[in-house]
C-alpha positions in Angstrom: 33.5 -3.7 6.6 35.5 -1.2 8.7 35.0 -0.8 12.4 33.4 2.6 11.9 30.9 1.3 9.4 30.1 -1.6 11.7 29.4 0.9 14.5 27.1 2.9 12.3 25.2 -0.1 11.1 24.9 -1.5 14.6 23.7 1.8 15.9 21.1 2.1 13.1 19.7 -1.3 13.8 19.8 -0.6 17.6 17.9 2.7 17.2 15.3 1.1 14.9 14.7 -1.8 17.4 14.7 0.6 20.3 12.1 2.8 18.6 9.9 -0.1 17.8 10.2 -1.4 21.4 9.4 2.0 22.9 6.5 2.7 20.6 5.3 -0.8 21.1 4.8 -0.2 24.8 2.5 2.7 24.0 0.7 0.7 21.4 0.3 -2.4 23.5 -1.0 -0.5 26.5 -3.5 1.5 24.5 -6.3 -1.1 24.8 -5.9 -0.8 28.6 -6.2 2.9 28.8 -8.9 3.2 26.2 -11.1 0.9 28.4 -10.1 2.5 31.7 -10.9 6.0 30.4 -14.2 7.2 29.1 -14.1 8.5 25.5 -14.3 12.0 27.1 -11.4 11.4 29.4 -9.4 9.8 26.6 -10.0 12.9 24.5 -8.9 15.3 27.2 -5.6 13.4 27.6 -4.9 13.3 23.9 -5.7 17.0 23.4 -3.2 17.7 26.3 -0.6 15.7 24.3 -1.4 17.9 21.3 -0.8 21.1 23.2 2.4 19.7 24.7 3.7 18.9 21.2 3.2 22.6 20.3 4.7 24.1 23.5 7.6 21.6 23.4 8.9 23.2 20.2 8.8 26.7 21.8 10.3 25.7 25.1 13.3 23.9 23.4 13.6 26.4 20.5 14.5 23.4 18.4 18.0 23.7 19.9 18.5 19.9 19.6 18.9 20.2 15.8 22.1 22.3 16.3 24.0 19.4 18.0 25.7 17.9 15.0 26.9 21.2 13.6 28.0 22.3 17.1 30.0 19.2 17.4 32.0 20.3 14.4 32.0 24.0 15.2 33.2 23.5 18.8 35.4 20.4 18.5 36.1 18.8 21.9 33.7 21.2 23.6 30.3 19.5 22.9 29.7 18.8 26.6 30.3 22.4 27.5 28.0 23.4 24.6 25.2 21.0 25.8 25.5 22.1 29.4 25.4 25.8 28.5 22.4 25.7 26.1 20.5 23.6 28.7 20.2 26.8 30.7 18.0 28.2 27.8 15.6 25.3 28.4 15.4 26.1 32.1 14.9 29.8 31.6 12.1 29.2 29.0 10.4 26.7 31.4 10.5 29.2 34.3 9.1 31.9 32.0 6.2 29.7 30.9 5.5 28.6 34.5 5.2 32.2 35.5 2.8 32.8 32.6 0.8 29.7 33.6 0.6 31.0 37.2 -0.1 34.6 36.6 -2.4 34.2 33.6 -3.6 30.7 34.4 -7.3 31.7 34.7 -7.7 33.2 31.2 -5.5 30.5 29.6 -7.3 27.7 31.3 -10.6 29.0 30.0 -9.2 29.4 26.5 -7.7 25.9 26.3 -10.5 24.2 28.4 -8.2 22.9 31.1 -7.9 23.4 34.9 -5.2 25.9 35.9 -3.2 23.0 37.5 -3.1 21.3 34.1 -1.5 24.4 32.6 1.4 23.9 35.0 1.7 20.3 34.1 1.6 21.2 30.4 4.7 23.4 30.9 6.6 20.7 32.9 5.7 18.0 30.4 6.9 20.2 27.5 10.1 21.0 29.3 10.8 17.3 30.0 10.1 16.4 26.4 12.5 19.0 25.1 15.3 18.0 27.4 14.8 14.3 26.5 15.0 15.2 22.8 18.2 17.2 23.4 19.7 14.2 25.3 18.8 11.8 22.4 20.5 14.1 19.9 23.6 14.4 22.1 24.1 10.7 22.6 23.5 10.0 18.9 26.8 11.7 18.2 28.5 8.7 19.9 26.0 6.2 18.5 25.0 5.4 22.1 21.8 3.6 21.1 21.8 1.6 24.4 21.4 4.9 26.4 18.6 5.9 24.0 16.8 2.6 24.7 17.2 2.9 28.5 15.9 6.5 28.6 13.0 5.6 26.3 12.0 2.5 28.3 12.3 4.4 31.6 9.9 7.1 30.2 7.4 4.6 28.7 7.3 2.2 31.6 7.3 4.9 34.2 4.5 6.7 32.3 2.3 3.7 32.1 3.0 2.4 35.6 2.5 5.6 37.5 -0.7 6.4 35.5 -2.2 3.1 36.4 -1.3 3.5 40.1 -2.9 6.9 40.2 -6.0 5.7 38.4 -6.7 3.0 41.0 -5.7 5.1 44.1 -5.9 8.9 44.2 -7.8 9.7 41.0 -10.4 7.0 40.6 -13.0 9.5 39.4 -10.6 11.7 37.4 -8.6 9.2 35.4 -7.8 11.7 32.7 -5.9 13.7 35.4 -4.2 10.6 36.5 -3.0 9.8 33.0 -1.7 13.4 32.5 0.0 13.4 35.9 1.6 10.0 35.3 3.1 11.1 32.0 4.3 14.5 33.3 5.9 13.4 36.6 7.8 10.6 34.9 9.1 12.8 32.1 9.9 15.7 34.3 11.9 13.5 36.8 13.7 11.9 33.9 14.6 15.4 32.6 16.2 16.3 36.0 18.3 13.1 35.8 19.4 14.1 32.3 20.3 17.6 33.3 22.3 16.3 36.2 24.3 14.2 33.8 24.9 17.2 31.5 26.1 19.3 34.4 28.3 16.6 35.8 30.3 16.5 32.6 30.5 20.2 32.2 29.6 23.0 34.7 26.5 25.0 33.4 27.5 28.5 32.5 26.3 31.2 30.2 28.5 31.3 27.0 27.6 34.0 24.5 29.2 32.2 21.6 27.4 28.9 22.3 24.0 30.6 22.8 24.4 32.8 19.7 25.4 29.8 17.6 22.6 27.6 18.9 19.8 30.1 18.6 20.9 31.4 15.2 21.1 27.8 13.9 17.9 26.5 15.4 15.4 29.4 15.5 14.5 29.1 11.8 13.4 25.5 12.4 10.8 26.6 15.1 8.2 27.8 12.6 8.6 24.5 10.6 8.3 22.5 13.8 5.2 24.3 14.9 3.7 23.9 11.5 4.4 20.2 11.5 2.7 19.8 14.9 -0.3 21.9 13.7 -0.6 19.7 10.7 -0.4 16.5 12.7 -2.1 17.4 16.0 -4.4 20.4 15.6 -7.3 18.3 14.4 -7.8 17.0 17.9 -7.7 20.4 19.4 -10.3 21.7 16.9 -12.5 18.7 17.3 -12.6 19.1 21.1 -13.4 22.8 20.7 -16.0 22.4 17.9 -17.6 19.0 18.8 -16.7 17.4 22.2 -14.1 15.7 24.3 -15.6 12.3 23.4 -15.2 13.0 19.7 -11.6 14.0 20.2 -11.0 10.8 22.1 -12.5 8.6 19.3 -10.4 10.5 16.7 -7.2 10.2 18.7 -7.7 6.4 19.1 -8.1 6.1 15.3 -4.8 8.0 14.9 -3.0 5.2 16.7 -3.7 2.8 13.9 -1.0 4.8 12.0 1.6 4.1 14.7 3.0 1.0 13.1 3.3 2.6 9.7 4.8 5.7 11.2 7.6 3.7 12.9 8.3 1.9 9.6 8.3 5.2 7.7 10.9 6.8 10.0 13.1 3.8 9.9 13.1 3.4 6.2 13.5 7.2 5.6 16.8 7.1 7.6 18.2 4.3 5.4 16.8 5.9 2.2 18.4 9.3 2.8 21.9 7.9 3.3 21.6 5.7 0.2 20.1 8.5 -1.8 23.1 10.8 -1.1 25.5 8.1 -2.2 23.6 7.5 -5.5 23.3 11.2 -6.3 27.1 11.6 -5.8 27.5 8.7 -8.3 24.8 10.3 -10.6 22.9 7.0 -10.7 19.4 8.5 -11.2 18.0 5.4 -12.8 18.7 3.2 -9.7 17.2 6.0 -7.5 13.9 5.9 -9.5 13.8 2.2 -9.6 14.3 1.7 -5.8 12.0 4.6 -4.9 9.1 3.0 -6.8 9.8 -0.5 -5.3 9.8 1.0 -1.8 6.5 2.9 -2.5 5.0 -0.3 -3.9 6.0 -2.2 -0.7 4.5 0.5 1.5 1.3 0.8 -0.5 0.9 -3.0 0.0 1.3 -2.5 3.8 -1.3 0.2 3.7 -3.7 -2.0 1.8 -3.2 -4.7 4.4 -3.7 -2.3 7.3 -6.9 -0.9 5.8 -8.3 -4.4 5.4 -7.9 -5.1 9.1 -8.7 -1.6 10.4 -12.2 -2.4 11.8 -10.7 -5.3 13.9 -7.8 -3.2 15.0 -10.2 -0.5 16.3 -12.1 -3.1 18.2 -8.9 -4.5 19.8 -7.6 -1.1 20.7 -10.7 0.5 22.0 -13.7 -1.8 22.0 -17.3 -1.1 20.9 -17.4 2.4 22.2 -14.8 3.5 19.6 -16.6 1.8 16.7 -16.9 5.1 14.8 -13.2 5.4 14.8 -13.0 3.0 11.8 -14.3 5.8 9.5 -11.4 7.9 10.7 -8.7 5.3 10.8 -9.0 4.3 7.1 -8.4 7.8 5.6 -5.6 8.3 8.1 -3.9 5.2 6.8 -4.0 6.8 3.3 -2.3 9.8 4.9 0.5 7.4 6.0 1.0 6.4 2.4 1.1 10.1 1.2 3.6 10.9 4.0 5.8 7.9 3.0 6.0 9.2 -0.6 6.7 12.6 0.7 9.7 11.2 2.7 11.0 9.6 -0.4 10.9 12.8 -2.5 11.7 15.4 0.2 15.2 14.2 0.6 15.9 16.2 -2.6 15.5 19.4 -0.6 17.9 18.3 2.1 20.4 17.2 -0.6 20.1 20.5 -2.4 20.2 22.4 0.9 16.9 24.1 0.2 15.3 23.2 3.5 13.5 26.6 3.7 11.0 25.3 1.2 10.1 22.5 3.6 9.0 25.1 6.1 6.9 27.0 3.5 5.2 23.7 2.4 4.4 22.6 5.9 3.1 26.0 6.9 0.9 26.2 3.8 -0.5 22.7 4.4 -1.3 23.4 8.0 -3.2 26.6 7.1 -5.2 24.6 4.5 -6.0 21.9 7.1 -7.2 24.5 9.7 -9.4 26.4 7.2 -10.9 23.1 5.9 -11.6 22.0 9.4 -13.4 25.2 10.3 -15.7 24.7 7.4 -16.3 20.9 7.3 -16.0 19.7 10.9 -18.8 22.0 12.1 -21.0 20.8 9.2 -20.2 17.1 9.0 -18.8 16.1 12.4 -15.4 15.1 13.6 -14.9 12.4 11.0 -14.5 15.1 8.4 -11.2 16.1 10.0 -9.6 12.9 8.7 -10.5 13.8 5.1 -9.4 17.4 5.5 -6.1 16.1 6.8 -5.8 13.8 3.8 -6.6 16.7 1.4 -3.9 18.9 3.1 -1.3 16.2 2.9 -2.1 15.6 -0.8 -1.4 19.3 -1.5 1.7 18.9 0.6 2.9 16.0 -1.5 2.1 17.8 -4.8 4.2 20.8 -3.7 7.2 18.7 -2.7 7.1 16.4 -5.8 7.1 19.4 -8.1 9.9 21.0 -6.1 12.1 17.9 -6.0 11.8 17.6 -9.7 12.8 21.2 -10.2 15.8 20.9 -7.8 17.1 17.6 -9.2 16.1 17.8 -12.9 14.3 14.4 -12.7 11.4 12.8 -10.8 12.4 10.5 -7.9 9.0 8.9 -8.2 6.9 9.6 -11.4 3.4 11.0 -11.1 1.9 8.1 -13.0 3.4 5.7 -10.4 2.1 7.7 -7.5 -1.4 8.0 -9.0 -1.6 4.3 -9.7 -0.5 3.2 -6.2 -2.7 5.9 -4.6 -5.7 4.8 -6.6 -5.3 1.2 -5.4 -4.9 2.3 -1.8 -8.0 4.5 -2.0 -10.0 1.6 -3.7 -9.0 -0.6 -0.8 -10.3 2.1 1.6 -13.6 2.2 -0.1 -14.0 -1.6 -0.1 -13.0 -1.7 3.6 -15.6 0.8 4.6 -18.4 -0.7 2.4 -17.7 -4.2 3.7 -17.0 -3.3 7.3 -19.4 -5.9 8.5 -18.3 -8.6 6.0 -14.9 -9.8 7.3 -14.5 -12.7 4.9 -15.2 -10.8 1.7 -13.2 -7.8 2.9 -10.1 -10.0 3.7 -10.3 -11.9 0.3 -10.5 -8.7 -1.7 -7.8 -7.2 0.5 -5.5 -10.1 -0.2 -6.1 -9.8 -4.0 -5.3 -6.1 -4.0 -2.3 -6.8 -1.8 -0.9 -9.2 -4.3 -1.6 -6.8 -7.2 0.0 -3.7 -5.7 2.8 -5.4 -3.9 3.8 -8.1 -6.2 6.2 -10.7 -4.9 9.1 -9.4 -7.0 8.6 -5.8 -5.9 8.4 -6.7 -2.2 11.5 -9.0 -2.4 13.5 -6.2 -4.2 12.5 -3.7 -1.6 13.4 -6.1 1.2 16.7 -6.9 -0.4 17.5 -3.2 -0.7 16.8 -2.5 3.0 18.8 -5.6 4.1 21.7 -4.6 1.9 21.8 -1.1 3.5 21.7 -2.6 7.0 24.6 -4.9 6.1 26.6 -1.9 4.8 
């Protein structure tokens, strides 16, 4: 293997391990915060995170996605480019801070936060966008160690400062302590990052850099906002239509997806690189074979996660979050749908038809919002999980049809998706019906796990992933 390939493989493994480590800190500390915070306070913090995810896209204007192209467009000038476009982040942050100060009263009433929280929301969004820009910049050099260091500083500082504030200054307002701990840590980290940018290249307005960055990235903003709305807006609507406590319970259930999400992101990176190689070789049969094997493996993981969902909810949140089981199970099915989407959506990137991705995401988010307005008010916050699942199913149907049209063949056949989806849904029904019967639920779960996964299928999928990591 060449030195360049070794660097790529090493970086890929490093990023995967780093992501698991960083996400693992959040996951492992979740049982602590879910017990220190009331369900209402937990809901307030998670809705704050949802708003931050929306504002972050606007503050950063998705400029981070331009880094790879800018590195080719302005060869040898990437530090100057990064330093220059960083000023856009600062200007946007100042603009939104002024809005938060001047119009904080009406905005705080609209969003249901104190005016001081509105300022923290801007600072947190700014910090998040700068950190994302930094991660994209260092990825050009495969600097996965810097990525791990920045991520760990953010995660550990976030958790540590939040706990200190909860037991000192904000004993009665622990939701504020959690928000403040996260925001201060991320904002200070963003200042350190900006200093590193400006040390390498003096910050200055450059019309050519700004024009290139904005023209390249601006079309991605609607897609980014639509993605966030599809993933996060349920919590906001639940808080508005039901209560803070309901938003907290729903948010905790969403964390059951975290392990599956990390795996999806890691596998998707490997899959896309391999897919491009196979398409160039016109080896469609191997693409279809491997795609089905990966989907079978992930379906098996979902069946296993569904079987233990009630126990995971108890570990993560305790008895006060017991209702979250009814939300967690359909959200695991959402993870399966998203995995299949990641397998087929690569066709749109390969064909350079990424505009369709934006249209699909926007349409799915609109469907989700409309369904929530109708069902959540009538059937409670648990209905949001099923409206989300419905929206993602429409999302998958759209992209499966589109990928077939673009490539001339189905990456994964409909019959295969329906078969695996039916097994995952059957596992969900069994898990909910036998929620109190652990032994029978586990036995049936293991039987279904063996059927859907199959030893040969899992071994082939594992062999594929191992082979890709080894070059």
